[in-house]
TORDO-912903 format. One record per atom (N, C-alpha, C, O): residue number from 1; residue in one letter; atom name; z, y, x. Coordinates in steps of 0.1 Angstrom, whole numbers. Layout:
REM TORDO-912903
+------+---------+------+-------+-------+-------+
| guba | drenvex | tike |     z |     y |     x |
+------+---------+------+-------+-------+-------+
|  NUM |       a |   CA |     Z |     Y |     X |
...
+------+---------+------+-------+-------+-------+
This chain:
REM TORDO-912903
+------+---------+------+-------+-------+-------+
| guba | drenvex | tike |     z |     y |     x |
+------+---------+------+-------+-------+-------+
|    1 |       m |    N |  -198 |  -697 |    39 |
|    1 |       m |   CA |  -190 |  -686 |    44 |
|    1 |       m |    C |  -176 |  -690 |    46 |
|    1 |       m |    O |  -170 |  -695 |    36 |
|    2 |       n |    N |  -170 |  -690 |    58 |
|    2 |       n |   CA |  -157 |  -694 |    60 |
|    2 |       n |    C |  -147 |  -683 |    56 |
|    2 |       n |    O |  -150 |  -672 |    53 |
|    3 |       k |    N |  -134 |  -687 |    56 |
|    3 |       k |   CA |  -123 |  -678 |    51 |
|    3 |       k |    C |  -122 |  -665 |    60 |
|    3 |       k |    O |  -120 |  -655 |    54 |
|    4 |       d |    N |  -124 |  -667 |    73 |
|    4 |       d |   CA |  -123 |  -655 |    82 |
|    4 |       d |    C |  -134 |  -645 |    79 |
|    4 |       d |    O |  -132 |  -633 |    78 |
|    5 |       n |    N |  -146 |  -650 |    77 |
|    5 |       n |   CA |  -158 |  -641 |    74 |
|    5 |       n |    C |  -156 |  -635 |    60 |
|    5 |       n |    O |  -159 |  -623 |    58 |
|    6 |       l |    N |  -151 |  -642 |    51 |
|    6 |       l |   CA |  -148 |  -637 |    37 |
|    6 |       l |    C |  -138 |  -626 |    37 |
|    6 |       l |    O |  -140 |  -616 |    30 |
|    7 |       a |    N |  -127 |  -628 |    45 |
|    7 |       a |   CA |  -117 |  -617 |    46 |
|    7 |       a |    C |  -123 |  -605 |    52 |
|    7 |       a |    O |  -120 |  -594 |    48 |
|    8 |       g |    N |  -130 |  -607 |    63 |
|    8 |       g |   CA |  -137 |  -595 |    70 |
|    8 |       g |    C |  -146 |  -588 |    60 |
|    8 |       g |    O |  -147 |  -575 |    61 |
|    9 |       f |    N |  -153 |  -595 |    52 |
|    9 |       f |   CA |  -162 |  -589 |    43 |
|    9 |       f |    C |  -155 |  -581 |    33 |
|    9 |       f |    O |  -159 |  -570 |    29 |
|   10 |       g |    N |  -144 |  -586 |    28 |
|   10 |       g |   CA |  -135 |  -579 |    18 |
|   10 |       g |    C |  -130 |  -566 |    24 |
|   10 |       g |    O |  -130 |  -555 |    18 |
|   11 |       i |    N |  -125 |  -567 |    36 |
|   11 |       i |   CA |  -120 |  -555 |    43 |
|   11 |       i |    C |  -131 |  -545 |    45 |
|   11 |       i |    O |  -129 |  -533 |    44 |
|   12 |       g |    N |  -143 |  -549 |    48 |
|   12 |       g |   CA |  -155 |  -540 |    50 |
|   12 |       g |    C |  -158 |  -533 |    37 |
|   12 |       g |    O |  -161 |  -521 |    37 |
|   13 |       i |    N |  -157 |  -540 |    26 |
|   13 |       i |   CA |  -160 |  -534 |    13 |
|   13 |       i |    C |  -150 |  -523 |    10 |
|   13 |       i |    O |  -154 |  -512 |     6 |
|   14 |       l |    N |  -137 |  -526 |    12 |
|   14 |       l |   CA |  -127 |  -516 |     9 |
|   14 |       l |    C |  -128 |  -504 |    18 |
|   14 |       l |    O |  -127 |  -493 |    14 |
|   15 |       a |    N |  -131 |  -506 |    31 |
|   15 |       a |   CA |  -133 |  -495 |    40 |
|   15 |       a |    C |  -145 |  -487 |    36 |
|   15 |       a |    O |  -144 |  -474 |    36 |
|   16 |       g |    N |  -156 |  -493 |    32 |
|   16 |       g |   CA |  -167 |  -486 |    27 |
|   16 |       g |    C |  -165 |  -478 |    15 |
|   16 |       g |    O |  -170 |  -466 |    13 |
|   17 |       l |    N |  -157 |  -483 |     6 |
|   17 |       l |   CA |  -153 |  -476 |    -6 |
|   17 |       l |    C |  -145 |  -463 |    -3 |
|   17 |       l |    O |  -147 |  -452 |    -8 |
|   18 |       l |    N |  -136 |  -465 |     6 |
|   18 |       l |   CA |  -127 |  -453 |    10 |
|   18 |       l |    C |  -136 |  -442 |    17 |
|   18 |       l |    O |  -134 |  -431 |    14 |
|   19 |       v |    N |  -144 |  -446 |    26 |
|   19 |       v |   CA |  -152 |  -437 |    33 |
|   19 |       v |    C |  -162 |  -430 |    24 |
|   19 |       v |    O |  -164 |  -418 |    24 |
|   20 |       g |    N |  -168 |  -438 |    15 |
|   20 |       g |   CA |  -177 |  -432 |     5 |
|   20 |       g |    C |  -171 |  -422 |    -4 |
|   20 |       g |    O |  -176 |  -412 |    -7 |
|   21 |       g |    N |  -159 |  -426 |    -8 |
|   21 |       g |   CA |  -151 |  -417 |   -17 |
|   21 |       g |    C |  -148 |  -404 |   -10 |
|   21 |       g |    O |  -149 |  -393 |   -16 |
|   22 |       a |    N |  -144 |  -404 |     3 |
|   22 |       a |   CA |  -140 |  -392 |    10 |
|   22 |       a |    C |  -153 |  -384 |    12 |
|   22 |       a |    O |  -152 |  -371 |    10 |
|   23 |       i |    N |  -164 |  -389 |    15 |
|   23 |       i |   CA |  -176 |  -382 |    17 |
|   23 |       i |    C |  -180 |  -375 |     4 |
|   23 |       i |    O |  -185 |  -364 |     3 |
|   24 |       a |    N |  -179 |  -383 |    -7 |
|   24 |       a |   CA |  -183 |  -377 |   -20 |
|   24 |       a |    C |  -174 |  -365 |   -24 |
|   24 |       a |    O |  -179 |  -355 |   -29 |
|   25 |       l |    N |  -161 |  -365 |   -20 |
|   25 |       l |   CA |  -152 |  -354 |   -23 |
|   25 |       l |    C |  -156 |  -342 |   -14 |
|   25 |       l |    O |  -156 |  -330 |   -19 |
|   26 |       l |    N |  -160 |  -344 |    -2 |
|   26 |       l |   CA |  -164 |  -333 |     7 |
|   26 |       l |    C |  -177 |  -326 |     3 |
|   26 |       l |    O |  -178 |  -314 |     4 |
|   27 |       y |    N |  -186 |  -334 |    -3 |
|   27 |       y |   CA |  -199 |  -328 |    -6 |
|   27 |       y |    C |  -201 |  -324 |   -21 |
|   27 |       y |    O |  -211 |  -319 |   -25 |
|   28 |       a |    N |  -191 |  -327 |   -29 |
|   28 |       a |   CA |  -192 |  -323 |   -43 |
|   28 |       a |    C |  -179 |  -315 |   -47 |
|   28 |       a |    O |  -171 |  -319 |   -55 |
|   29 |       p |    N |  -178 |  -303 |   -41 |
|   29 |       p |   CA |  -166 |  -295 |   -45 |
|   29 |       p |    C |  -167 |  -291 |   -59 |
|   29 |       p |    O |  -177 |  -288 |   -65 |
|   30 |       q |    N |  -155 |  -291 |   -65 |
|   30 |       q |   CA |  -153 |  -287 |   -79 |
|   30 |       q |    C |  -139 |  -283 |   -81 |
|   30 |       q |    O |  -131 |  -282 |   -72 |
|   31 |       e |    N |  -135 |  -280 |   -93 |
|   31 |       e |   CA |  -121 |  -275 |   -96 |
|   31 |       e |    C |  -111 |  -286 |   -93 |
|   31 |       e |    O |  -115 |  -298 |   -93 |
|   32 |       g |    N |   -99 |  -282 |   -89 |
|   32 |       g |   CA |   -89 |  -292 |   -85 |
|   32 |       g |    C |   -86 |  -302 |   -95 |
|   32 |       g |    O |   -84 |  -314 |   -92 |
|   33 |       a |    N |   -85 |  -297 |  -108 |
|   33 |       a |   CA |   -82 |  -306 |  -119 |
|   33 |       a |    C |   -92 |  -317 |  -121 |
|   33 |       a |    O |   -89 |  -329 |  -123 |
|   34 |       k |    N |  -105 |  -313 |  -119 |
|   34 |       k |   CA |  -116 |  -323 |  -121 |
|   34 |       k |    C |  -116 |  -332 |  -109 |
|   34 |       k |    O |  -118 |  -344 |  -111 |
|   35 |       t |    N |  -113 |  -327 |   -97 |
|   35 |       t |   CA |  -113 |  -336 |   -85 |
|   35 |       t |    C |  -101 |  -346 |   -87 |
|   35 |       t |    O |  -103 |  -358 |   -84 |
|   36 |       r |    N |   -90 |  -342 |   -91 |
|   36 |       r |   CA |   -78 |  -351 |   -93 |
|   36 |       r |    C |   -81 |  -361 |  -103 |
|   36 |       r |    O |   -78 |  -373 |  -102 |
|   37 |       a |    N |   -88 |  -357 |  -114 |
|   37 |       a |   CA |   -91 |  -367 |  -125 |
|   37 |       a |    C |  -101 |  -377 |  -119 |
|   37 |       a |    O |  -101 |  -389 |  -122 |
|   38 |       m |    N |  -111 |  -372 |  -111 |
|   38 |       m |   CA |  -121 |  -381 |  -105 |
|   38 |       m |    C |  -114 |  -391 |   -96 |
|   38 |       m |    O |  -117 |  -403 |   -96 |
|   39 |       i |    N |  -105 |  -386 |   -88 |
|   39 |       i |   CA |   -98 |  -395 |   -78 |
|   39 |       i |    C |   -90 |  -405 |   -86 |
|   39 |       i |    O |   -90 |  -417 |   -82 |
|   40 |       k |    N |   -83 |  -401 |   -96 |
|   40 |       k |   CA |   -76 |  -411 |  -104 |
|   40 |       k |    C |   -85 |  -421 |  -110 |
|   40 |       k |    O |   -82 |  -433 |  -110 |
|   41 |       d |    N |   -96 |  -417 |  -116 |
|   41 |       d |   CA |  -105 |  -427 |  -122 |
|   41 |       d |    C |  -111 |  -437 |  -112 |
|   41 |       d |    O |  -111 |  -449 |  -115 |
|   42 |       e |    N |  -115 |  -431 |  -101 |
|   42 |       e |   CA |  -120 |  -440 |   -90 |
|   42 |       e |    C |  -109 |  -449 |   -85 |
|   42 |       e |    O |  -112 |  -461 |   -82 |
|   43 |       a |    N |   -97 |  -445 |   -83 |
|   43 |       a |   CA |   -86 |  -453 |   -78 |
|   43 |       a |    C |   -84 |  -465 |   -88 |
|   43 |       a |    O |   -81 |  -476 |   -83 |
|   44 |       i |    N |   -85 |  -462 |  -101 |
|   44 |       i |   CA |   -83 |  -472 |  -111 |
|   44 |       i |    C |   -94 |  -483 |  -110 |
|   44 |       i |    O |   -91 |  -495 |  -110 |
|   45 |       k |    N |  -106 |  -478 |  -108 |
|   45 |       k |   CA |  -118 |  -487 |  -106 |
|   45 |       k |    C |  -116 |  -496 |   -94 |
|   45 |       k |    O |  -118 |  -508 |   -94 |
|   46 |       v |    N |  -112 |  -489 |   -83 |
|   46 |       v |   CA |  -110 |  -497 |   -70 |
|   46 |       v |    C |   -99 |  -507 |   -72 |
|   46 |       v |    O |  -101 |  -519 |   -68 |
|   47 |       r |    N |   -88 |  -503 |   -79 |
|   47 |       r |   CA |   -77 |  -513 |   -81 |
|   47 |       r |    C |   -82 |  -525 |   -89 |
|   47 |       r |    O |   -79 |  -536 |   -86 |
|   48 |       d |    N |   -89 |  -522 |  -100 |
|   48 |       d |   CA |   -94 |  -533 |  -108 |
|   48 |       d |    C |  -104 |  -542 |  -101 |
|   48 |       d |    O |  -103 |  -554 |  -102 |
|   49 |       n |    N |  -113 |  -536 |   -94 |
|   49 |       n |   CA |  -123 |  -544 |   -86 |
|   49 |       n |    C |  -117 |  -552 |   -75 |
|   49 |       n |    O |  -120 |  -563 |   -73 |
|   50 |       t |    N |  -107 |  -546 |   -69 |
|   50 |       t |   CA |   -99 |  -553 |   -58 |
|   50 |       t |    C |   -92 |  -565 |   -64 |
|   50 |       t |    O |   -92 |  -576 |   -58 |
|   51 |       g |    N |   -86 |  -563 |   -76 |
|   51 |       g |   CA |   -79 |  -574 |   -82 |
|   51 |       g |    C |   -89 |  -586 |   -86 |
|   51 |       g |    O |   -85 |  -597 |   -84 |
|   52 |       r |    N |  -100 |  -582 |   -91 |
|   52 |       r |   CA |  -110 |  -593 |   -94 |
|   52 |       r |    C |  -115 |  -600 |   -81 |
|   52 |       r |    O |  -116 |  -612 |   -81 |
|   53 |       f |    N |  -117 |  -592 |   -71 |
|   53 |       f |   CA |  -122 |  -598 |   -58 |
|   53 |       f |    C |  -111 |  -607 |   -52 |
|   53 |       f |    O |  -115 |  -618 |   -48 |
|   54 |       v |    N |   -99 |  -603 |   -52 |
|   54 |       v |   CA |   -88 |  -611 |   -47 |
|   54 |       v |    C |   -87 |  -624 |   -55 |
|   54 |       v |    O |   -84 |  -634 |   -50 |
|   55 |       g |    N |   -88 |  -623 |   -68 |
|   55 |       g |   CA |   -87 |  -634 |   -77 |
|   55 |       g |    C |   -98 |  -644 |   -74 |
|   55 |       g |    O |   -96 |  -656 |   -73 |
|   56 |       k |    N |  -110 |  -639 |   -71 |
|   56 |       k |   CA |  -121 |  -648 |   -67 |
|   56 |       k |    C |  -118 |  -655 |   -54 |
|   56 |       k |    O |  -121 |  -667 |   -53 |
|   57 |       i |    N |  -113 |  -648 |   -45 |
|   57 |       i |   CA |  -110 |  -654 |   -32 |
|   57 |       i |    C |   -99 |  -664 |   -33 |
|   57 |       i |    O |  -100 |  -675 |   -27 |
|   58 |       a |    N |   -89 |  -661 |   -41 |
|   58 |       a |   CA |   -78 |  -671 |   -43 |
|   58 |       a |    C |   -83 |  -684 |   -49 |
|   58 |       a |    O |   -79 |  -694 |   -45 |
|   59 |       k |    N |   -92 |  -683 |   -59 |
|   59 |       k |   CA |   -98 |  -695 |   -65 |
|   59 |       k |    C |  -106 |  -703 |   -54 |
|   59 |       k |    O |  -105 |  -715 |   -54 |
|   60 |       r |    N |  -113 |  -696 |   -46 |
|   60 |       r |   CA |  -121 |  -703 |   -35 |
|   60 |       r |    C |  -112 |  -710 |   -25 |
|   60 |       r |    O |  -114 |  -721 |   -21 |
|   61 |       v |    N |  -101 |  -703 |   -22 |
|   61 |       v |   CA |   -91 |  -709 |   -12 |
|   61 |       v |    C |   -85 |  -721 |   -18 |
|   61 |       v |    O |   -84 |  -731 |   -11 |
|   62 |       k |    N |   -81 |  -720 |   -31 |
|   62 |       k |   CA |   -75 |  -732 |   -37 |
|   62 |       k |    C |   -85 |  -743 |   -39 |
|   62 |       k |    O |   -81 |  -755 |   -37 |
|   63 |       r |    N |   -97 |  -740 |   -42 |
|   63 |       r |   CA |  -107 |  -750 |   -43 |
|   63 |       r |    C |  -110 |  -757 |   -30 |
|   63 |       r |    O |  -113 |  -769 |   -29 |
|   64 |       d |    N |  -110 |  -749 |   -19 |
|   64 |       d |   CA |  -113 |  -755 |    -6 |
|   64 |       d |    C |  -102 |  -762 |     1 |
|   64 |       d |    O |  -104 |  -768 |    12 |
|   65 |       k |    N |   -90 |  -762 |    -4 |
|   65 |       k |   CA |   -79 |  -769 |     2 |
|   65 |       k |    C |   -81 |  -783 |     2 |
|   65 |       k |    O |   -72 |  -791 |     7 |
+------+---------+------+-------+-------+-------+
């Protein structure tokens, strides 16, 4: 997998996470406080996963130089 494909794949994953999260909020109505807590928890998970993903990509880029 070349660098362009890998970057596109990462963007696709992030877009899918955002769309999936929006759909989940629309179809699972609940109290505002619970929804805000859920959004916060999911945002933290996305941040952590994105950091790990970027770290893996950075290692591959350094290795392929």
